[in-house]
C-alpha positions in Angstrom: 68.4 112.0 131.1 68.7 115.0 133.6 71.4 115.7 136.1 71.4 118.4 138.8 74.6 120.4 139.3 75.0 122.5 142.6 77.2 125.6 142.3 78.4 127.7 145.2 78.4 131.4 144.0 80.6 134.2 145.2 77.7 135.5 147.2 77.4 132.2 149.0 74.1 131.3 147.4 73.4 127.9 146.0 71.8 127.6 142.7 70.5 124.3 141.3 70.8 124.1 137.5 69.1 121.3 135.6 71.1 120.5 132.4 70.5 117.9 129.8 73.4 115.5 129.7 72.9 115.0 126.0 73.6 118.8 125.5 76.6 118.9 127.7 78.7 116.0 126.4 78.6 116.8 122.8 79.8 120.3 123.6 82.6 119.1 125.8 83.6 116.6 123.1 83.7 119.4 120.4 85.8 121.7 122.6 88.3 118.9 123.2 88.7 118.4 119.5 89.4 122.1 118.8 92.8 121.5 120.2 94.0 120.7 116.7 94.1 124.4 115.9 96.2 124.9 119.1 98.6 122.2 118.0 98.9 124.0 114.6 99.8 127.3 116.3 102.4 125.6 118.4 104.4 123.9 115.6 108.3 124.3 115.9 109.8 126.5 113.4 113.4 126.8 114.7 115.8 123.8 114.2 117.8 124.8 117.2 114.7 124.5 119.3 113.7 121.2 117.8 117.2 119.7 118.6 117.1 121.1 122.2 113.8 119.4 122.7 115.4 116.1 121.6 118.4 116.6 123.9 120.8 117.0 120.9 123.4 119.8 121.0 122.5 122.4 118.2 126.1 123.8 117.9 127.2 120.7 116.2 124.6 121.1 113.4 124.6 124.9 112.8 125.9 124.6 109.3 122.6 122.9 108.4 120.3 125.6 109.7 120.5 127.9 106.8 118.6 125.4 104.6 115.5 126.7 106.2 115.9 129.7 103.9 115.1 127.3 101.0 112.1 125.6 102.7 110.7 126.6 106.1 110.9 124.3 109.0 107.5 123.3 110.5 107.2 120.4 112.9 104.0 119.9 115.1 104.7 118.8 118.8 102.7 115.5 118.5 105.1 114.3 115.8 108.1 115.5 117.8 106.9 113.4 120.8 107.4 110.2 118.8 111.1 111.0 117.9 113.9 109.1 119.8 115.6 111.6 122.1 119.3 112.0 121.7 119.4 110.3 118.3 120.2 112.7 115.2 119.5 109.7 112.9 115.9 109.2 114.2 113.8 108.3 111.1 111.2 110.9 111.9 113.7 113.7 112.8 115.5 113.0 109.4 112.4 113.8 107.5 112.0 117.3 108.8 115.7 118.3 109.7 117.2 120.9 107.3 120.5 119.9 105.8 123.1 121.9 103.9 122.9 119.3 101.1 119.6 121.1 100.1 121.8 123.8 98.5 123.4 121.4 96.1 122.2 121.7 92.5 121.7 118.1 91.3 121.6 117.2 87.6 118.3 115.7 86.5 116.4 117.4 89.3 113.9 120.2 89.0 111.8 122.6 90.8 108.7 121.1 89.2 109.4 117.4 88.7 105.8 116.6 87.8 105.2 119.7 85.8 102.3 121.0 88.0 103.1 124.6 88.2 101.1 125.8 85.3 97.6 124.7 86.2 94.6 125.3 83.8 92.4 126.7 86.5 93.6 128.3 89.8 93.7 125.7 92.5 92.9 122.8 90.2 95.1 120.0 88.6 93.6 117.8 86.0 96.3 115.3 85.5 94.4 112.2 85.0 91.4 111.7 82.8 88.6 111.0 85.3 90.1 112.6 88.4 90.7 116.2 89.2 92.9 117.4 92.1 92.0 120.5 94.1 94.7 122.4 96.0 92.3 123.0 99.0 94.9 124.6 101.3 98.5 125.7 100.3 100.2 125.0 103.6 101.0 121.8 105.6 101.1 121.3 109.4 104.5 119.8 108.9 107.1 120.5 106.2 108.8 117.3 105.0 112.1 118.1 103.4 111.6 115.7 100.5 108.3 117.2 99.5 108.0 117.3 95.7 106.0 120.4 95.9 108.4 122.4 98.1 108.7 124.9 95.2 105.1 124.8 94.2 103.7 128.4 93.8 101.0 128.1 96.3 100.6 131.9 96.5 99.1 131.6 92.9 97.0 128.6 93.8 95.2 129.7 96.9 91.6 130.4 95.8 88.8 131.8 98.0 85.2 130.8 97.6 84.5 133.2 94.8 87.6 131.9 93.0 86.7 128.3 93.5 83.7 128.8 91.3 86.0 128.6 88.4 87.5 125.2 89.4 84.0 124.0 90.1 82.7 125.2 86.7 85.6 123.4 85.1 84.7 120.1 86.9 81.1 120.5 86.0 82.0 121.1 82.3 84.2 117.9 82.2 81.8 115.0 82.4 84.6 112.5 82.5 85.6 113.6 86.0 84.0 111.2 88.4 86.3 111.7 91.4 87.5 114.8 93.0 90.9 114.6 95.1 91.5 117.1 97.9 95.2 117.8 98.1 97.5 120.7 99.0 99.6 121.5 101.0 97.3 119.5 103.2 93.5 119.9 102.7 92.8 119.1 106.3 94.5 122.5 107.2 91.0 123.8 106.1 88.3 124.1 108.8 85.5 121.8 109.0 83.3 124.7 107.9 85.4 125.3 104.8 85.3 121.7 103.8 81.5 121.4 104.5 81.0 124.3 101.9 83.4 122.9 99.3 81.9 119.3 99.6 78.3 120.7 99.1 79.3 122.5 96.0 80.8 119.2 94.6 77.8 117.3 95.5 75.8 119.6 93.1 77.9 118.1 90.1 76.0 115.0 89.1 78.9 113.1 87.4 81.2 113.3 90.5 80.6 110.4 92.7 83.8 110.0 94.7 85.8 112.2 97.0 89.4 111.4 98.0 91.3 113.2 100.7 95.2 113.0 100.6 96.4 114.1 104.0 99.3 113.8 106.5 97.5 115.9 109.0 96.1 113.1 111.1 99.5 111.5 111.4 101.2 114.6 112.7 98.3 116.2 114.6 95.7 113.3 115.5 93.3 115.8 117.1 92.4 117.0 113.5 90.1 114.0 113.3 87.0 115.8 114.8 83.5 114.6 115.3 82.4 117.2 112.7 84.8 115.9 110.0 83.7 112.4 110.7 80.0 113.3 110.4 80.8 115.2 107.3 82.5 112.3 105.5 79.7 109.9 106.6 76.8 112.0 105.5 78.0 113.2 102.2 76.4 111.7 99.1 80.0 111.3 97.7 81.8 108.1 98.5 84.6 109.4 100.7 88.0 107.9 101.1 91.3 109.1 103.0 94.7 108.4 101.8 97.2 109.0 104.5 101.0 109.5 104.2 103.1 107.4 106.6 106.8 106.6 105.9 107.9 104.8 109.0 106.3 102.6 111.8 107.5 105.0 114.5 104.9 107.5 113.1 102.1 105.3 114.5 101.5 105.9 118.2 98.5 105.5 120.5 97.2 109.0 119.9 97.1 108.4 116.1 95.5 104.9 116.6 92.8 106.4 118.9 92.2 109.3 116.5 91.5 107.0 113.7 89.0 105.0 115.7 85.8 107.1 114.6 86.9 106.8 111.0 87.1 103.1 111.3 83.8 102.8 113.1 82.3 105.0 110.4 83.8 102.6 107.8 85.6 105.4 105.9 88.2 103.5 103.7 91.7 104.3 104.9 94.8 103.8 102.5 98.4 104.9 102.7 101.2 105.9 100.5 104.8 106.2 101.4 107.8 107.5 99.7 111.0 105.4 99.6 113.6 107.6 101.4 117.3 107.0 101.7 118.4 106.3 105.4 114.9 106.6 106.6 112.8 103.6 105.3 115.0 102.1 102.4 115.0 98.6 103.7 112.6 95.7 103.7 112.4 95.2 107.4 111.2 98.8 108.1 108.6 98.7 105.4 107.4 95.3 106.3 106.9 96.3 109.8 105.0 99.5 108.5 102.7 97.5 106.4 101.9 95.1 109.3 101.3 98.0 111.9 99.1 99.8 109.5 96.9 96.7 108.7 96.5 96.1 112.4 94.7 99.6 112.8 92.7 99.4 109.6 94.9 101.2 107.0 95.7 99.3 103.7 99.1 99.9 102.1 98.5 101.6 98.7 101.5 103.1 97.1 105.3 103.0 97.7 106.6 105.8 95.7 110.0 106.1 94.1 111.4 109.6 95.0 110.2 112.5 92.9 113.3 114.2 91.6 112.7 117.6 93.3 115.6 120.0 93.4 117.0 120.4 96.9 116.2 116.9 98.1 118.5 114.6 96.1 120.0 113.3 99.2 116.7 111.3 99.9 116.9 109.6 96.5 117.7 105.9 95.9 118.1 104.3 92.5 115.3 102.2 91.0 117.4 98.9 91.0 117.8 99.0 94.7 114.1 99.9 95.1 113.1 96.8 93.2 115.3 94.6 95.4 113.6 96.1 98.5 110.2 95.4 97.0 111.1 91.8 96.1 112.3 91.2 99.6 109.0 92.7 101.0 107.0 90.5 98.7 108.8 87.3 100.1 107.4 88.2 103.5 104.1 89.9 103.0 100.8 88.6 101.8 99.7 90.3 98.6 97.2 92.5 100.3 99.8 94.1 102.5 102.2 94.8 99.6 102.1 98.4 98.5 102.4 98.9 94.7 105.9 100.2 93.8 105.3 103.1 91.4 106.9 106.3 89.8 105.0 109.3 88.9 106.1 110.7 85.5 105.0 114.1 84.3 102.5 114.0 81.6 101.5 110.4 82.1 97.8 109.4 82.4 98.5 107.4 85.6 101.2 106.3 87.9 103.7 104.0 86.4 104.2 100.6 88.0 107.7 99.4 88.4 108.5 96.0 86.9 109.6 93.6 89.6 110.4 90.8 87.2 
């Protein structure tokens, strides 16, 4: 189909340009989706500015701001937009707000709760027999204060294309690996071009048939779901799955729902894992609402993690007994397919450890 566009030039002359609509629209669409990188550049890194944006007086919380020395503050604007203004106890704000409790050294907590810091190959973790985890990108769009990798030596696990060859060779040499998991940081911090190259290398390894992407990026910057990314995941010879990270129903808004639509249309399986966090989602009602909201938009609840005992974040922890009671209450109100598995990850174990609800 052809359309004619008439342009008035500075010289006053009119030029008629015949342009194919099929060429124009995809280019416009691609340019619109490049805005995820703009969102990434505009993340808020000052807690004072974050509170001012939420109409909260910063001077009442100055004693907490020093905690950003332990772990930087990073919060994208689309995520801030979902926070409740004027509420210092907003469940989304509490996930990213630095607190002076982070300076407390807690017994039984460590910098490396899952013993990941000494990887066999740069950028690669082989924790489970048939699955290998690749640290595709060291950074995240958002820094969640409870992150179990807040002390991870990303500077030592940030390989370039040349260094990736060692990780790829390791996967090729271990025939038991049938699934590669992209993690980080957040793997979707990588460009579509970078991901295309990396996936193409993995496709060459005959015994790998599944690709899993663990990401929080679409939740906090929905524009990251680009047409190029969707095409990549639908055309790869690997069976692609996305595992999201959503902790509270307030993280789901219309922008996020609309961004996921191309993935749903493309039938990319979508799962979610949450972390049980004190004063954020540590009650059955909140988690039931989350499961139902996710299912309505095509996301299957997958895991509900007990808190990983990372040093500096003990104030998010709740004990296992209380977690079991919350899970039982959820089971009483949810069908089985909406009930995430309550699990704990234990360093050195061959799989996540299910928590007995009996």
